[in-house]
C-alpha positions in Angstrom: 12.4 14.9 -10.7 9.7 16.7 -8.7 7.0 15.4 -11.0 8.4 11.8 -10.8 8.2 12.1 -7.0 4.5 13.0 -7.1 3.8 10.2 -9.6 5.5 7.6 -7.4 3.7 8.9 -4.4 0.3 8.9 -6.1 1.0 5.4 -7.4 2.0 4.1 -4.0 -1.1 5.7 -2.3 -3.3 4.1 -5.0 -1.6 0.7 -4.4 -2.1 0.9 -0.6 -5.8 1.8 -1.1 -6.3 -1.0 -3.6 -4.5 -3.6 -1.4 -6.5 -2.6 1.7 -9.8 -2.6 -0.3 -8.9 -5.9 -2.0 -7.9 -7.6 1.3 -11.0 -6.3 3.1 -13.4 -7.4 0.4 -12.0 -10.8 -0.6 -9.8 -12.2 2.2 -11.0 -10.9 5.6 -14.0 -13.3 5.5 -11.9 -16.4 4.9 -8.3 -15.8 5.9 -7.3 -13.2 8.5 -3.6 -14.1 8.4 -3.5 -13.1 4.7 -5.3 -9.9 5.4 -2.7 -9.0 8.1 0.0 -9.8 5.5 -1.6 -7.4 3.0 -1.7 -4.8 5.8 2.0 -5.2 6.5 2.6 -4.9 2.7 0.7 -1.6 2.7 2.7 -0.3 5.6 5.9 -1.3 3.7 4.7 0.8 0.7 4.2 3.8 3.0 7.7 3.4 4.6 9.2 3.1 1.1 8.1 6.7 0.4 10.3 8.1 3.2 13.6 7.9 1.2 11.9 9.6 -1.9 10.7 12.5 0.1 14.0 13.0 2.0 
């Protein structure tokens, strides 16, 4: 169970970094609203970690 927690955490951190990099690289130049949406999604990923670590 402890290992699973670390895997999920690592995956979520990777996803957040990927989403932020992706949105910065491809969307920011054209569509700021979509970039904000990606940012909110990244924050939601981080908040989703809270119940796992409780």
